[in-house]
Each structure stands twice: as C-alpha cells, then as structure tokens.
C-alpha positions as CSV (number, residue, x, y, z in Angstrom):
1,M,-0.2,-0.1,-0.1
2,S,1.6,3.4,-1.2
3,T,1.9,6.4,1.2
4,L,-1.1,8.7,0.6
5,S,-0.3,12.4,0.5
6,Q,-2.2,15.0,3.0
7,K,-4.4,15.9,0.0
8,E,-5.1,12.4,-1.2
9,I,-6.1,11.7,3.0
10,A,-8.7,15.0,2.7
11,E,-10.2,13.9,-0.4
12,I,-10.8,10.5,1.2
13,R,-12.2,12.1,4.4
14,D,-14.3,14.2,2.3
15,H,-16.1,11.0,0.7
16,F,-16.1,9.6,4.5
17,D,-18.1,12.7,5.7
18,F,-20.4,12.7,2.8
19,F,-21.9,9.4,4.0
20,D,-21.6,9.7,7.6
21,R,-25.0,11.3,7.5
22,D,-25.7,11.9,10.8
23,G,-22.1,13.5,11.6
24,S,-21.2,11.4,14.3
25,G,-17.5,10.7,12.7
26,L,-18.8,7.0,12.2
27,I,-20.4,4.9,9.5
28,D,-22.9,2.9,10.7
29,Q,-24.3,-0.3,8.5
30,D,-27.0,1.8,7.1
31,E,-24.9,4.7,6.1
32,F,-22.3,2.2,4.7
33,I,-25.0,0.7,2.6
34,A,-25.8,3.4,1.0
35,L,-22.3,4.3,0.6
36,L,-22.1,1.1,-1.4
37,K,-25.2,1.7,-3.7
38,I,-23.2,4.3,-5.1
39,L,-20.0,2.7,-5.4
40,A,-21.2,-0.7,-6.6
41,P,-24.9,-0.3,-7.4
42,S,-25.1,-4.4,-8.3
43,A,-24.2,-5.1,-4.4
44,D,-27.1,-6.7,-2.7
45,R,-27.8,-6.0,1.2
46,A,-25.9,-9.4,2.4
47,N,-22.9,-8.3,0.2
48,A,-23.3,-5.0,1.8
49,V,-23.8,-6.3,5.4
50,R,-20.4,-9.0,5.0
51,G,-18.3,-6.0,3.6
52,F,-19.3,-3.6,6.6
53,E,-18.4,-6.5,9.2
54,T,-14.9,-7.0,7.4
55,I,-14.1,-3.2,7.6
56,D,-15.4,-2.9,11.2
57,G,-12.0,-4.1,12.6
58,D,-12.8,-3.7,16.1
59,H,-16.4,-5.0,15.9
60,N,-18.3,-2.0,17.2
61,D,-21.0,-1.8,14.6
62,Q,-19.4,1.4,13.3
63,I,-16.4,2.1,11.0
64,D,-14.4,4.7,12.1
65,F,-12.2,7.1,9.6
66,D,-8.9,5.0,9.8
67,E,-10.8,1.8,9.1
68,F,-12.3,3.7,6.4
69,L,-9.2,4.9,4.9
70,E,-7.6,1.4,5.2
71,W,-10.7,-0.2,3.0
72,W,-10.7,2.7,0.5
73,Q,-6.8,2.3,-0.1
74,T,-7.1,-1.3,-0.5
75,N,-10.3,-1.1,-2.7
76,W,-10.4,1.9,-4.3
77,T,-8.9,4.5,-6.6
78,V,-7.9,7.5,-5.3
79,F,-8.5,10.5,-7.5
C-alpha cells in the first residue's frame, strides 16, 4: 500500500464525511449500505453487510475514519 499525500487523505475524508449522514464521525451499517449503493450499484444488501463487518475491524458496529481509510486504499482508486 502506497503512502497517501495529505491532499489525498483530505479527499478521502470528504467521501467519509459525505456518507456520515448523522455527523457522528462514524459510519454505521445503514450509512455504509448507502455508500455501497453508489460505489457498487449491483451489490446486494447481504454483500454490503458482509463488507461492513469485514471493514469494522474493532467490531463495534461502526466504521471509523482509520478503518474506512484502510479499506479505501485497498479497494478504490484515489483521484
């Protein structure tokens, strides 16, 4: 995994904040499902739930920015 610039991290943070609809600083399962519907429209709910559980490394039923950043770096192209 390559090192991201501060600009790239800020852009990823913008994506995270957009899907953090309640402004909690965390993405819950419903917010993640909404995110995945945009990024991967053909993904079904069961796949989204499995993905959420995989990303939620500390298993607290929420994805924090560090978990999101790691997932984003592994799975999506940074613009």
